C-alpha positions, 0 to 999 in steps of 0.5 A: 485544478487545485482539487486535483493537486490536493487529491494527488497529495493525499494519494501519495501520503496514503500510499507512503504510509501504507507502504511503510506499514506493510514493509514493517509488518512483512519483516516479522514474516518467516520467509525461510519457510517458503524460500530456500535462501531468505537472505538472497537477492531473489528473496529480497525481490520477492519481499519488495514485490509482495509489499508493493502488491499489498500496498496497492490493494490496501491503499486502493481500498482506502482511497476508494473508501475516502472518495466514496464517502466524500461523494455521499454528500451529493446523495441528499 
């Protein structure tokens, strides 16, 4: 049962670190090329949704890679 708690803690930490990194990197993107009002609420909602989507993809990859690498010890 303790292992599930540790895995949840690692997952939360990875998700938060990836979210901050994605948010930081999206701030350099020129949104005014794609949206009419880049400072409007719709554009901000779009940035939030894009950040969440990219965070999900990247953190899922990292956590799956971590889980698979820990399962390799059962191969031999």
